[in-house]
C-alpha positions as CSV (number, residue, x, y, z in Angstrom):
1,X,122.7,122.1,130.2
2,X,123.0,119.8,127.3
3,X,119.6,119.1,125.6
4,X,120.1,116.1,123.5
5,X,117.8,115.0,120.7
6,X,118.7,111.6,119.3
7,X,117.0,110.2,116.2
8,X,118.5,106.7,115.6
9,X,117.6,103.7,113.4
10,X,116.9,100.2,114.6
11,X,120.1,98.4,113.7
12,X,118.4,95.3,112.3
13,X,116.0,97.4,110.3
14,X,118.7,99.6,108.9
15,X,120.8,96.5,107.9
16,X,117.9,95.0,106.1
17,X,117.0,98.3,104.4
18,X,120.6,98.7,103.3
19,X,120.8,95.2,101.8
20,X,117.5,95.8,100.0
21,X,118.6,99.2,98.6
22,X,121.9,97.9,97.4
23,X,120.3,94.9,95.8
24,X,117.7,97.2,94.1
25,X,120.4,99.5,92.8
26,X,122.3,96.5,91.3
27,X,119.2,95.5,89.4
28,X,118.3,99.1,88.3
29,X,119.3,102.6,89.2
30,X,116.2,104.2,87.7
31,X,114.8,105.0,91.1
32,X,117.7,107.1,92.4
33,X,116.4,109.9,94.6
34,X,114.6,109.9,98.0
35,X,114.9,106.6,99.9
36,X,112.0,105.3,102.0
37,X,111.3,107.0,105.4
38,X,113.3,105.5,108.2
39,X,111.4,105.3,111.5
40,X,113.2,106.8,114.5
41,X,113.6,105.0,117.8
42,X,114.0,106.4,121.3
43,X,117.4,106.7,122.8
44,X,119.7,109.1,124.6
45,X,123.2,110.5,124.5
46,X,124.6,112.9,127.1
47,X,128.2,113.0,126.0
48,X,128.2,113.1,122.2
49,X,130.6,110.1,122.2
50,X,130.7,107.7,119.3
51,X,129.8,104.1,120.2
52,X,133.4,102.9,119.9
53,X,135.5,106.0,120.1
54,X,135.1,109.7,121.0
55,X,133.7,111.7,118.1
56,X,135.9,114.2,116.4
57,X,134.6,117.4,114.7
58,X,135.0,116.9,110.9
59,X,133.4,120.1,109.8
60,X,131.8,123.2,111.4
61,X,129.6,125.9,109.8
62,X,128.0,129.0,111.2
63,X,124.3,129.2,110.1
64,X,122.1,132.1,111.2
65,X,123.6,132.4,114.7
66,X,124.0,128.7,115.2
67,X,127.1,126.6,114.9
68,X,126.5,123.3,113.1
69,X,129.1,120.6,113.5
70,X,129.5,117.2,111.9
71,X,131.0,114.7,114.2
72,X,132.1,111.1,113.6
73,X,134.5,108.4,114.7
74,X,138.0,108.4,113.2
75,X,136.8,106.1,110.4
76,X,134.0,108.4,109.3
77,X,131.2,106.3,110.8
78,X,128.7,106.7,113.7
79,X,128.1,110.3,112.5
80,X,126.0,112.9,114.2
81,X,125.1,116.5,113.8
82,X,125.5,118.9,116.8
83,X,123.9,122.3,116.7
84,X,125.0,125.0,119.3
85,X,122.6,127.9,119.4
86,X,122.8,131.3,121.1
87,X,121.8,129.7,124.4
88,X,123.8,127.3,126.5
89,X,121.9,124.3,125.1
90,X,122.9,122.1,122.2
91,X,121.0,119.7,120.0
92,X,122.5,116.4,118.9
93,X,121.0,114.5,115.9
94,X,122.2,111.0,115.2
95,X,122.8,110.4,111.5
96,X,120.4,108.2,109.5
97,X,122.9,107.6,106.7
98,X,125.6,106.4,109.1
99,X,123.3,103.6,110.1
100,X,123.2,102.7,106.4
101,X,126.9,102.3,106.3
102,X,127.8,105.7,104.8
103,X,131.2,107.2,105.5
104,X,131.6,110.9,106.0
105,X,134.5,113.3,105.9
106,X,135.5,116.9,106.2
107,X,133.7,117.8,103.0
108,X,130.4,116.1,104.0
109,X,128.6,119.1,105.5
110,X,126.9,121.8,103.5
111,X,124.6,124.5,105.0
112,X,122.5,127.3,103.5
113,X,121.0,130.0,105.8
114,X,117.7,131.5,104.8
115,X,114.0,131.8,105.8
116,X,114.4,128.1,106.6
117,X,118.0,127.2,107.1
118,X,119.0,123.8,105.8
119,X,122.1,121.6,106.3
120,X,123.0,118.6,104.1
121,X,125.1,115.7,105.4
122,X,126.3,113.5,102.6
123,X,128.4,110.3,102.7
124,X,129.8,107.7,100.4
125,X,128.6,104.1,100.1
126,X,129.7,101.3,97.8
127,X,127.8,102.4,94.7
128,X,127.1,106.1,95.1
129,X,126.3,108.7,97.7
130,X,123.6,109.2,100.3
131,X,122.5,112.4,101.9
132,X,120.2,113.6,104.6
133,X,119.1,117.1,105.6
134,X,118.4,118.9,108.9
135,X,116.3,122.0,109.0
136,X,115.1,124.7,111.4
137,X,111.5,124.5,112.4
138,X,110.2,127.1,114.8
139,X,113.7,128.0,115.9
140,X,114.6,124.3,116.6
141,X,116.7,122.1,114.4
142,X,115.5,118.7,113.4
143,X,115.7,116.1,110.6
144,X,113.8,116.2,107.4
145,X,111.6,113.3,106.3
146,X,114.0,111.1,104.4
147,X,117.5,110.5,103.0
148,X,118.5,110.7,99.4
149,X,120.6,108.5,97.1
150,X,122.7,109.4,94.1
151,X,124.1,106.7,91.8
152,X,126.3,109.5,90.2
153,X,127.8,110.5,93.5
154,X,126.5,114.1,93.7
155,X,124.0,115.6,96.2
156,X,123.8,119.3,96.8
157,X,121.8,122.2,98.1
158,X,120.6,125.0,95.9
159,X,117.8,127.6,96.2
160,X,116.3,126.6,92.9
161,X,112.9,128.3,93.5
162,X,114.6,131.5,94.8
163,X,112.4,131.6,97.9
164,X,115.1,131.5,100.5
165,X,114.5,127.8,101.2
166,X,117.1,125.6,99.5
167,X,116.1,122.5,97.6
168,X,118.0,119.2,97.5
169,X,119.6,118.5,94.1
170,X,120.4,114.8,93.3
171,X,122.4,114.0,90.2
172,X,121.5,110.5,89.0
173,X,122.0,108.4,85.9
174,X,119.0,108.4,83.6
175,X,118.5,104.7,83.4
176,X,115.6,102.6,82.2
177,X,114.2,99.8,84.2
178,X,115.7,97.2,81.9
179,X,119.2,98.8,81.8
180,X,122.0,96.6,83.2
181,X,124.3,97.9,86.0
182,X,127.2,98.5,83.6
183,X,125.1,100.4,81.0
184,X,123.5,102.5,83.7
185,X,126.9,103.5,85.1
186,X,127.7,105.2,81.7
187,X,124.2,106.5,81.0
188,X,123.6,110.3,80.7
189,X,122.7,112.1,84.0
190,X,120.0,114.4,85.1
191,X,119.7,116.7,88.2
192,X,116.6,115.9,90.1
193,X,115.3,118.6,92.4
194,X,113.4,117.9,95.6
195,X,111.8,120.1,98.2
196,X,113.2,119.7,101.7
197,X,110.1,117.7,102.6
198,X,110.9,115.2,99.9
199,X,108.4,116.3,97.1
200,X,110.0,116.0,93.6
201,X,109.9,119.3,91.7
202,X,111.4,118.1,88.4
203,X,114.5,117.2,86.5
204,X,116.9,119.0,84.2
205,X,117.7,117.8,80.7
206,X,120.1,115.0,80.2
207,X,123.9,115.7,80.5
208,X,126.7,113.5,79.3
209,X,128.4,113.6,82.7
210,X,127.9,115.3,86.1
211,X,130.8,117.7,85.4
212,X,128.7,119.2,82.5
213,X,126.1,120.6,85.0
214,X,126.5,124.2,86.0
215,X,128.6,124.7,89.2
216,X,129.6,121.0,89.5
217,X,130.3,119.5,92.0
218,X,128.1,122.0,93.9
219,X,125.6,121.9,91.1
220,X,123.3,124.8,90.4
221,X,119.9,124.6,88.7
222,X,117.4,127.1,87.6
223,X,113.7,126.5,88.1
224,X,113.1,127.2,84.4
225,X,115.3,124.2,83.5
226,X,113.0,121.7,85.3
227,X,110.6,119.4,83.5
228,X,108.8,116.3,84.7
229,X,111.2,113.5,85.6
230,X,110.8,110.4,83.5
């Protein structure tokens, strides 16, 4: 029996949100980090098909006894996450970032098993990268509260607090509100760290480029490196 959980975004709202976000980033990238909450709408899917073509499995990861798969259409759109547990049931979560126009690929899924297992789905958009996380709650998989945006193209998972619950690490250009788009694109970067629930824990010092951060592109951050984000 297939138990399907679909969390979708109203198409019109998603389109307006995407236009607003892109326009805001063109004006300034200083707010790179979590994006506003996107309200779910009811819906159903019993086959796991993409709207225009059958989904293909782009990536598959074993996480604490569950198999987490990233599915999308051949163009990398209409993404969704399917989780097959130890029972015969499966959970399917429709991607929020796909509704924002993000494209995913075979390297878009990252998972970390722990006291709370977390998977990150990241995709590319015109001026950076967006990511969303799904987590285990009470033995069931579900979406976290919000997506994330990086204007430096890097979003990763890392257990920064060393508590077996990974945090979301977003690399972003450290731009001021008055910086132009061109100057922001070459500004130094920081790694901002967020709890899975979205709370900001702090930022690292400034680096000349993302590749200077430890472990890049799967960046690694120590809790002792964090300071209040400017």
